[in-house]
N, C-alpha and C positions, 0 to 999 in steps of 0.2 A: 504493500500500500504506500509506503513512504519512499520507494524507489531509491533507497540509500541515503535519504535525508530525514532521519527521524526528528531531529531538533526543529528544523524548519516546518515539518508537518505539525508538530505540537503547537508551534507558534500560530499557525493558521487557525487551529481550533480555538486557541486563546483569543485571537483577534475577533473571531466570529462571535464570541461571547463576552466581548468588551473586557477581557483579561480577568474574568471571574473564573477562578481555578475549578471550583466545584461544578459549575455549569459546563465548562469546557471539558472536564473529565467525563461527565455524563454524556455529553454530545459525542465524544470519541468512542465511549463504550457502546453507545447506541449505534453508531456508524459501523463499528466492527461487527456487532450483532447482525445488522442489516446485510453486511457483505457475506457473512457466513450463511445466514438463512436463505439468501437468494443466490448463493454460489457465484458471487460477482467475480471472484478470481478466475473462474472458468468461463466467463461470459463469451470469450472468443471461441469456445467449443460449440457455439450455437451459430453457425454460419447463416446469416440473413443479409439481404441487400441493405447497405447503409443508406440512411436518409438524411439530407441536410435539413436542419430544423431552425435556422436562423431567420428565415423569411416567414411571411404569413402563409401557413399551409392551406392549400385551396382544395384538397381532395375531400369532397363531402362524404364519400363512402367511409373513409377512414376517420375523419375528424368530426363530421356532423352528426354525432351520436349523443343521445341523452345520458347514456351510462358509460362507465369505463370498460369498453369492450375488448375483445381479443385483438381487434385491429389497432385500437388505441394503445394497448400494451405492446404491440409490435413497434410502434413509434417510440414508446418509452424505452424499450430495450435497445433500440438502435441509438437513441440519444445517450444511453449509458455506455454503449460500446465506444461512441465518439469520445466521451469523457475519459474512458480508460485508455484509448489510443493516444489521446493528448498527453495523459500523465505518464504512460509507459514508453511512448515513442517520440512524440513531437517535442515536448519540453526537455527531456534528457538530451535529445539531439541538438536542440538550440543551446543548451547549457554547455555541451561539449564544444560546439562551434565557436561560441563567444567567450569561453573560458571563465564563466561565472554561473552561479546557480540561478536558473530562470524557472519560476514556479507559477507564473500567471500568464494570461493571454488577454487580448482585446477581443470584444465581440461587437460586430456590426449587425444590427437588427433592421431588416427591411420591412417597413410597414405598408409597402405598396399592396393595394388590393384589400386592405382591411375594411370589412363590411360588418353590418349588424349580424350577419349570419355567423360571425366569429364567436357569438355568444355560446354556440355549441362546442367551441374549442376550449372554453375557459377551464373546464375540469381537467382536461389533459395538460394544458399549459401550466396550470397550478400544480399538478402532480410532478411535472418535470422540474419546475422551479423549486418545489419542496425537496425533491431528491438532491438537487444541486446544492441548495442551502445547507442541508443537514449532513450530507455525505461527501461533498466536494467544496467545503467552505473556502472562501478567500482565494479562489482560483481565477477569478476574473478581475483584471486591473481596472477596466473601464467598459461601460456599455455605451455604444454610439447608436442612436436611433435616427434613421434616415427615412426620407419619403413619408413623413408622418402627415396623415390627413386630419380632417376636422374631428373624426371619431376618436382618434388617438388623443388629440389635443384636449377634447372634452373630458375623456376618462382620466388623463394624466393630471389635469387641473383638480379633479375631485380626489384622486388617491394620493397625490403628492404629499399632502399634510400628514398622511397616515404612515408614510414610508420612513423607516429609521434614518436618522441623519447620516450615519455611516454608509448606508446603502445609497442614499440620495446623492451623495457626492460622487458616486461612481457612474451615475446616469447622466448622459449629456445628449440633448436633443439638438440635432444639427439642422440648419436651413436646407430645404430641398433635399437633394441627393447627397449632400455633405461632402462633395468632391474636394472643394477648396480647403476645408478644415482638415480633412483626412490626409491630404497631400503634405501637410506639415509634419505628420508623424509616420507615414508609410509611403513607399514609392508607388509610382503610377501603375506598374505591372502587377502590384499586389492588390489594387483596388478591385472589389467585386464588380460584376457587370452592372449592377443596379446603382452604382455610385458614379458611373461615367456619363457625362453629359452627351447628349446626342450631337454627333459631329466631331467629338473629341478624337485625339490621336488613338489609333488602334494599338493593340498589343504587338509584340515583336513578330508573331507569325501572321499578322494581318487580320486576325479575327479577335473578337472579344468572347471569351468562354463564359458560358452560363454556369455559375458556381453551384447552382441547384441541380445541374444535370449529373446523372450517375456516370457519365463519360468524363467528367472533370477529373483532372489528375489526382486531386486529393482523395476523391471517393474511390478511384481505382487503387491507389496505394493502400487505403484503409481496408478495402475488401480483400486485396491480395494478402494483407497482413492477417486478416481474420481467417482466411483459408489456410495459410501457413500454420497458424496457431492450432487450428482445428485438426490438421494432419498430425502435429506433434502430440496433441492431447489424446488423439484416437488410439495411440499405442498404450495409453494408460487406462482409458475407459471409453465406451462407445460414444460417438459424437451425437449430440441431440440437435437435429436439424430443426430450424424454425424457432419462433419465440416461445418462451415459457413464461408463466406468470411471474411478475416482479412486484413485490409488496411496496406500496407507497407509504412512507412514514406519516404519522398523524400530523396534520397541519398545526403550525404554531398559531395560537389564538389571534395574534396580530396579522399573520398572513391570511388566515381565514376571513378576517374582517375586510382585508383589502380585496380578496376574491369576491366576497359578497357585495362590496361597494361597486366593483367593476360590473358585475352582473346587473345590479340595480341601475347603474348609469346607462347600460346598453338598453335596458327595458324602457327607461325614460326617453332616450333618444328616439327609439322606435315608435313609442306612443305619441310623441310630439310631432313626428313626421319631419324632423329637421334635416334628415339626410338628403332628401331630394333637392333642397335649395342650398345646402352648405357643403355637400360632399366634395365639391371641387376646390374648396379652400385648403390652403396648406398651413401647417402649424407655424406660428410666428416666433417660436423659440422662447 
């Protein structure tokens, strides 16, 4: 779990609980219990197609469900696989390349296409957020939100006062597609396709890759890694193809309140019929 860095891992849990030792200890024990119960260490022995989850998911069959279904669990497991791949492969490789311990990453969240129908996704998105908060704490340096519409603006305005100050400092909503701001911290070729203005310079191979596509280089490397790990683990025990149920830890009361507030705001927006007239407006930051 700590990838050879036990001290830094303990610090992450302490930070996540504002340096309260007893709370951090409980959080760590709960996390270890969750990993054992759900056999997370062997999650790559379950070869499934990886799914990019940083954009607004638009598959109604998988996401538009009232309950936490088998299909929703598929997304959750894929999300956990990405977390494990980041911690086991991506961050250690970055640490080795730059000669220093790197334990966090940046996340760019694309809000393009966010509609009131996303109300059906709240349960799954809350589940993923809960898994990340409780079992992968302090792994994200900053959240950059781009292409934010009026719907996101309205929800963020309501829930922002409920978000802990520590978490609030990590969230930055950028103007439009965020290209100009993001270029201050990452190079152009690393920009996701949804952050590149129309008519801007193409990538080196003359095309702009869709980072949500399963053909994208990252997804191919991830899936190849999963297959390799499955082959290695098969010699120890039979490989379990496809998703299995993953338990979602109980929501923190504050997080539960935020989820309820978002749902309430979505209902209010739908009831008032504001989307027809305001859906074209962009978040003003």
